[in-house]
C-alpha positions as CSV (number, residue, x, y, z in Angstrom):
1,M,95.6,124.7,117.0
2,R,96.1,127.3,114.2
3,A,92.8,129.1,114.7
4,P,94.3,132.5,115.7
5,G,96.4,132.6,112.5
6,A,93.5,131.4,110.4
7,R,91.3,134.1,112.0
8,T,93.7,136.8,110.6
9,A,93.7,135.0,107.2
10,V,89.9,135.0,107.2
11,F,89.8,138.7,108.0
12,V,92.0,139.4,105.0
13,V,90.0,137.3,102.6
14,F,86.7,138.9,103.7
15,T,88.3,142.4,103.3
16,L,89.5,141.5,99.8
17,A,86.0,140.3,98.9
18,G,84.6,143.6,100.0
19,I,87.2,145.5,98.0
20,G,86.4,143.5,94.9
21,F,82.6,143.8,95.2
22,S,82.6,147.6,96.0
23,A,85.0,148.3,93.2
24,I,82.2,147.5,90.8
25,A,79.4,149.0,92.9
26,S,81.3,152.3,93.2
27,R,81.6,152.7,89.4
28,V,78.0,151.8,88.6
29,P,77.0,155.4,88.0
30,D,80.0,155.8,85.6
31,I,79.2,152.6,83.8
32,R,75.6,153.8,83.5
33,D,76.8,157.0,82.0
34,V,79.2,155.3,79.5
35,Y,76.4,153.1,78.2
36,D,73.6,155.7,78.7
37,L,71.4,153.1,80.4
38,S,67.9,153.7,81.7
39,P,67.0,152.3,85.2
40,G,65.4,149.2,83.6
41,A,68.4,148.6,81.4
42,L,70.8,149.1,84.3
43,G,68.8,146.5,86.3
44,V,69.2,143.9,83.5
45,I,72.9,144.6,83.3
46,L,73.3,144.2,87.1
47,L,71.3,141.0,87.0
48,A,74.2,139.4,85.2
49,L,76.4,139.8,88.3
50,S,73.8,138.2,90.5
51,L,73.1,135.4,88.1
52,G,76.8,134.5,88.1
53,A,76.8,134.4,91.9
54,V,73.8,132.2,92.1
55,V,75.2,129.7,89.5
56,G,78.3,129.3,91.6
57,L,76.7,129.1,95.0
58,P,75.0,125.6,94.9
59,A,78.2,123.9,94.0
60,A,80.4,126.0,96.3
61,G,79.8,123.8,99.4
62,R,80.8,120.6,97.4
63,I,83.8,122.3,95.9
64,A,85.0,123.5,99.4
65,S,84.4,120.0,100.8
66,A,86.3,118.4,97.9
67,V,89.4,120.6,97.6
68,G,89.4,122.6,100.9
69,Q,88.3,126.1,101.7
70,G,91.7,127.6,100.7
71,N,91.7,126.2,97.2
72,A,88.0,127.1,96.8
73,V,88.7,130.7,97.7
74,R,91.7,130.8,95.2
75,L,89.4,129.4,92.5
76,G,86.8,132.0,93.2
77,I,89.4,134.8,93.1
78,A,90.7,133.6,89.8
79,V,87.3,133.5,88.2
80,A,86.2,136.9,89.7
81,A,89.5,138.5,88.5
82,T,88.8,137.2,85.0
83,G,85.4,138.8,85.2
84,L,86.7,142.1,86.5
85,V,89.3,142.3,83.6
86,T,86.5,141.6,81.1
87,T,84.3,144.2,82.6
88,A,87.1,146.8,82.7
89,V,88.0,146.2,79.0
90,A,84.3,146.3,78.0
91,V,83.8,149.7,79.6
92,A,87.0,151.0,78.2
93,V,86.1,150.3,74.6
94,V,82.3,150.5,75.1
95,A,82.0,146.9,73.9
96,P,78.5,145.5,73.2
97,Q,76.5,145.1,76.4
98,I,76.7,141.3,76.2
99,V,80.5,141.6,76.7
100,L,79.9,143.8,79.8
101,M,77.3,141.3,81.1
102,T,79.7,138.4,80.5
103,G,82.3,140.2,82.6
104,L,79.8,140.8,85.4
105,F,78.6,137.2,85.2
106,L,82.1,135.9,85.7
107,S,82.7,138.3,88.5
108,G,79.6,137.1,90.2
109,L,80.4,133.4,89.6
110,G,83.8,133.8,91.3
111,I,82.4,135.9,94.1
112,G,79.7,133.2,94.8
113,V,82.3,130.4,95.2
114,W,84.6,132.7,97.2
115,D,81.8,133.8,99.4
116,V,80.6,130.4,100.5
117,A,84.2,129.1,101.0
118,M,85.3,132.0,103.2
119,N,82.1,131.7,105.3
120,I,82.7,128.0,105.8
121,E,86.3,128.7,106.9
122,G,85.0,131.6,109.1
123,A,82.4,129.3,110.7
124,A,85.1,126.7,111.4
125,V,87.4,129.3,113.0
126,E,84.4,130.7,115.0
127,H,83.7,127.2,116.3
128,A,87.3,126.6,117.2
129,L,87.5,129.8,119.2
130,G,84.2,129.3,120.9
131,T,82.9,132.9,120.5
132,P,80.6,134.5,117.9
133,I,83.1,136.4,115.8
134,M,81.4,135.9,112.4
135,P,80.1,139.5,112.5
136,H,83.7,140.7,112.8
137,F,84.6,138.8,109.6
138,H,81.7,140.4,107.8
139,A,82.8,143.8,109.3
140,A,86.1,143.2,107.5
141,F,84.1,142.7,104.3
142,S,82.2,145.9,105.0
143,G,85.4,147.7,105.9
144,G,86.8,146.6,102.5
145,T,83.7,147.9,100.8
146,V,84.0,151.3,102.6
147,V,87.6,151.8,101.6
148,S,86.9,150.6,98.1
149,A,83.8,152.9,97.7
150,L,85.7,155.9,98.9
151,I,88.5,155.2,96.5
152,G,85.9,154.7,93.8
153,A,84.3,158.1,94.6
154,L,87.7,159.8,94.5
155,L,88.6,158.1,91.2
156,S,85.2,159.0,89.7
157,H,85.6,162.6,90.8
158,L,89.1,162.7,89.2
159,R,87.7,161.0,86.1
160,V,90.1,158.1,86.3
161,P,89.0,155.5,83.8
162,V,87.1,152.5,85.1
163,V,89.6,150.2,83.4
164,T,92.5,151.6,85.4
165,H,90.6,151.3,88.6
166,L,89.4,147.7,88.1
167,L,92.8,146.4,86.8
168,G,94.4,147.8,89.9
169,V,91.9,146.0,92.1
170,V,92.5,142.7,90.3
171,L,96.2,142.9,91.2
172,V,95.4,143.5,94.9
173,L,92.9,140.6,95.0
174,A,95.3,138.2,93.4
175,L,98.3,138.9,95.5
176,G,96.4,139.3,98.8
177,G,94.3,136.2,98.2
178,L,97.3,134.0,97.5
179,W,99.0,135.2,100.6
180,A,96.1,134.9,103.0
181,T,94.8,131.5,102.0
182,R,98.1,129.9,102.9
183,S,97.2,130.4,106.6
184,F,93.7,128.7,106.4
185,L,93.1,125.8,108.7
186,P,94.4,122.6,107.3
187,R,91.6,120.3,106.1
188,A,92.6,117.7,108.8
189,V,92.3,120.3,111.5
190,A,89.0,121.6,110.2
191,E,87.6,118.1,110.2
192,D,88.8,117.6,113.7
193,L,86.6,120.5,114.7
194,T,83.5,118.6,113.5
195,P,81.7,116.8,116.3
196,S,82.1,113.1,116.0
197,T,79.1,111.1,114.9
198,D,80.8,107.8,115.3
199,D,81.7,108.1,119.0
200,E,78.8,106.6,121.0
201,G,79.9,108.8,124.0
202,S,79.7,112.0,122.0
203,A,77.5,114.7,123.3
204,E,76.3,115.2,119.8
205,A,75.2,111.6,119.3
206,G,71.7,112.3,120.5
207,R,71.0,114.8,117.7
208,R,72.7,113.2,114.7
209,I,71.2,113.9,111.3
210,P,71.1,111.1,108.8
211,P,73.8,111.7,106.2
212,A,71.3,111.2,103.3
213,Q,69.1,114.0,104.5
214,S,69.4,117.0,102.3
215,P,69.6,120.5,103.8
216,W,67.0,121.5,101.2
217,T,64.4,119.5,103.2
218,E,65.2,121.0,106.6
219,P,62.6,123.6,107.6
220,R,65.0,125.5,109.9
221,T,67.6,125.7,107.2
222,L,65.1,127.0,104.7
223,L,63.8,129.6,107.1
224,I,67.3,130.8,107.8
225,G,67.8,131.0,104.1
226,L,64.7,133.2,103.8
227,L,66.1,135.4,106.6
228,V,69.4,135.8,104.8
229,L,67.4,136.6,101.6
230,C,65.7,139.5,103.3
231,A,69.0,140.6,104.8
232,A,70.8,140.3,101.4
233,F,68.1,142.3,99.7
234,T,68.3,145.0,102.4
235,E,72.0,145.2,102.0
236,G,72.3,144.5,98.3
237,T,69.7,147.1,97.3
238,A,71.9,149.8,98.9
239,N,75.0,148.5,97.3
240,D,73.5,148.5,93.8
241,W,71.1,151.4,93.9
242,L,71.8,153.9,96.7
243,A,74.4,155.9,94.8
244,V,72.2,156.1,91.7
245,A,69.1,156.9,93.8
246,L,70.8,159.9,95.5
247,V,72.1,161.1,92.1
248,D,68.7,160.8,90.3
249,G,66.4,161.6,93.3
250,Y,68.3,164.6,94.8
251,G,70.4,165.9,91.9
252,L,73.7,165.1,93.5
253,S,76.9,164.4,91.5
254,N,78.1,160.9,90.9
255,A,80.9,161.3,93.4
256,A,78.4,162.6,96.1
257,G,76.2,159.7,95.4
258,V,79.1,157.3,96.0
259,V,79.8,159.1,99.3
260,G,76.3,158.3,100.3
261,L,77.0,154.7,99.6
262,A,80.2,155.0,101.7
263,V,78.2,156.4,104.6
264,F,75.9,153.3,104.4
265,L,78.9,151.0,104.3
266,T,80.7,152.8,107.2
267,F,77.8,152.3,109.5
268,M,77.2,148.8,108.4
269,T,80.8,148.1,109.3
270,A,80.4,149.7,112.7
271,G,77.3,147.6,113.4
272,R,79.3,144.4,112.6
273,I,82.2,145.5,114.8
274,L,79.8,146.2,117.8
275,G,77.5,143.4,116.9
276,T,79.4,140.6,118.6
277,R,79.0,142.3,122.0
278,W,75.2,142.7,121.4
279,L,74.8,139.1,120.3
280,V,76.6,137.7,123.3
281,R,74.5,139.8,125.7
282,Y,71.1,139.8,124.1
283,G,71.0,136.9,121.6
284,R,70.5,136.8,117.9
285,V,66.7,137.2,117.7
286,P,66.3,140.4,119.9
287,V,69.2,142.1,118.2
288,L,68.1,141.4,114.7
289,R,64.5,142.4,115.5
290,V,65.7,145.9,116.5
291,L,68.1,146.2,113.6
292,F,65.6,145.3,110.8
293,V,63.3,148.0,112.2
294,I,66.2,150.5,112.1
295,A,67.0,149.5,108.5
296,A,63.4,150.1,107.4
297,A,63.4,153.5,109.2
298,G,66.7,154.5,107.5
299,A,65.5,153.6,104.1
300,G,62.4,155.7,104.7
301,L,64.6,158.7,105.5
302,V,66.5,158.1,102.3
303,I,63.3,157.9,100.2
304,F,61.2,160.6,101.7
305,G,63.7,163.0,103.3
306,T,65.9,165.8,102.2
307,P,69.5,165.4,100.9
308,T,70.8,165.9,104.4
309,L,68.3,163.4,105.9
310,A,69.1,161.0,103.1
311,F,72.6,160.7,104.4
312,V,71.3,160.2,107.9
313,G,69.0,157.6,106.6
314,A,71.9,155.9,104.8
315,A,73.7,155.7,108.1
316,L,70.7,154.1,109.9
317,W,70.0,151.8,106.9
318,G,73.6,150.6,107.1
319,L,73.5,150.0,110.8
320,G,70.2,148.1,110.5
321,A,71.5,145.9,107.6
322,S,74.7,145.0,109.4
323,L,74.1,141.7,111.1
324,G,71.4,139.8,109.2
325,F,73.7,138.1,106.7
326,P,76.6,137.1,109.1
327,V,74.1,135.9,111.8
328,G,72.4,133.8,109.2
329,M,75.7,132.2,108.3
330,S,76.4,131.4,111.9
331,A,73.0,130.0,112.4
332,A,73.4,127.7,109.4
333,A,76.7,126.5,110.9
334,D,75.4,125.7,114.4
335,E,76.2,122.1,113.8
336,Q,79.7,121.9,112.3
337,D,79.3,118.5,110.6
338,R,76.5,119.9,108.5
339,A,77.9,123.4,108.1
340,P,79.3,123.3,104.5
341,M,76.1,122.1,102.8
342,R,73.8,124.2,105.0
343,I,75.8,127.4,104.4
344,S,75.7,126.6,100.7
345,V,72.0,126.2,100.8
346,V,71.4,129.3,102.9
347,A,73.7,131.4,100.7
348,T,72.0,130.2,97.5
349,I,68.6,131.2,98.9
350,G,70.0,134.5,100.1
351,Y,71.6,135.3,96.8
352,L,68.2,135.0,95.1
353,A,67.7,138.6,96.4
354,F,70.6,139.7,94.1
355,I,68.8,138.0,91.2
356,A,65.3,139.5,92.0
357,G,66.6,142.8,93.2
358,P,68.2,144.5,90.2
359,P,65.3,143.8,87.7
360,L,62.7,144.5,90.3
361,L,64.2,147.8,91.3
362,G,64.9,148.6,87.7
363,F,61.3,148.0,86.8
364,L,60.0,150.1,89.7
365,G,62.5,152.7,88.9
366,E,61.2,153.1,85.4
367,H,57.7,153.8,86.8
368,L,58.2,155.4,90.2
369,G,61.8,156.7,90.0
370,V,64.8,154.9,91.4
371,L,64.4,156.7,94.8
372,R,60.8,155.7,95.4
373,S,61.5,152.1,94.3
374,L,63.5,151.6,97.4
375,T,60.3,151.3,99.4
376,V,60.6,147.5,98.8
377,V,63.3,147.4,101.4
378,G,60.7,148.1,104.2
379,A,58.5,145.2,103.0
380,L,61.4,142.8,103.1
381,A,62.4,144.0,106.6
382,L,58.9,143.2,107.8
383,L,59.2,139.7,106.3
384,A,62.5,139.1,108.1
385,L,60.8,139.9,111.4
386,L,58.4,137.0,110.9
387,V,61.2,134.3,110.3
388,L,63.7,135.6,112.9
389,P,63.0,132.8,115.5
390,A,64.6,130.2,113.1
391,A,68.0,131.8,113.8
392,R,67.8,131.4,117.6
393,E,70.9,129.8,119.2
394,P,70.3,126.1,120.2
395,D,71.2,126.9,123.8
396,R,68.8,129.8,124.2
397,A,65.3,129.3,125.3
398,P,62.5,130.9,123.2
């Protein structure tokens, strides 16, 4: 069994995904300044990134099933790298906004395929090891975003051009991704991890799902998708808007705003590292219930506090947002034979938050200010509390 080696490879791939994503997020204030964008215009620009991801997500499960998770991740990295290069060049020459949006769209498209494929591989490794380690994989993603955000803050402070930054990131993603995916589980091994549906003596035989049934018709899968949507909005809003909100709302420098984003990402990473222990002891539903409340409280401090309290709120917000997405992925993969398509469906629903989020926050930012527009986070956290029972582990009683 190659699960331990594959676990390391998955850690690396998640980390690289975080580095790539945060490289863009950390330079959003600088891109905004280069193009002199209003909040509404910035929301439209960021929408291109989300649209790309959502276009790639529905097909990602089928791609991974057809060519394997490793090849799907490589494909995603290649497309995302193309998008990052296009974005970097567009900012460097102040190309028309459509060129910038094309770069962001391609980045999102690659990230979407990459995201689903690495979560499918992570779920297979988690199943093989028999312990809930998915939060650790997502902690690796968050760790990558923290390092990348801090580097972005430093480079912004030093006025290093965005093009230099992003091209360096492309090189890291390409080399690291090619190295890590070589250690993914072979397709034959991954398929062996799937409970047999042909063996009449199989323990899974009593709860088989007809192959023709689509995950889009399964109520539990759709509710998990809604949970992930709320989690993605809670997390993604901070990634896209926290730095800008701190700059505009409290008069901080661009670099200080990115430091606030780094605080959020640091505590989200910590929550994902500690989260496995909490999930084993208390279960998914009680842990997520507490964390979504903490996220809403943290967002409140960011919005209605002082500059100092805003950084405290960013920490609480990050902790509260830490487990919703990874736990949703694990819940979608409770039955390994249905995991690829269910994860694809759940991720597609979840990423709708990244489509709705940028224009919604941009519109509210035009009328209320970017900082006050973040109140939407609290509303989504409350919605998440209503659908939490769908994520309960099959072996835990209500």
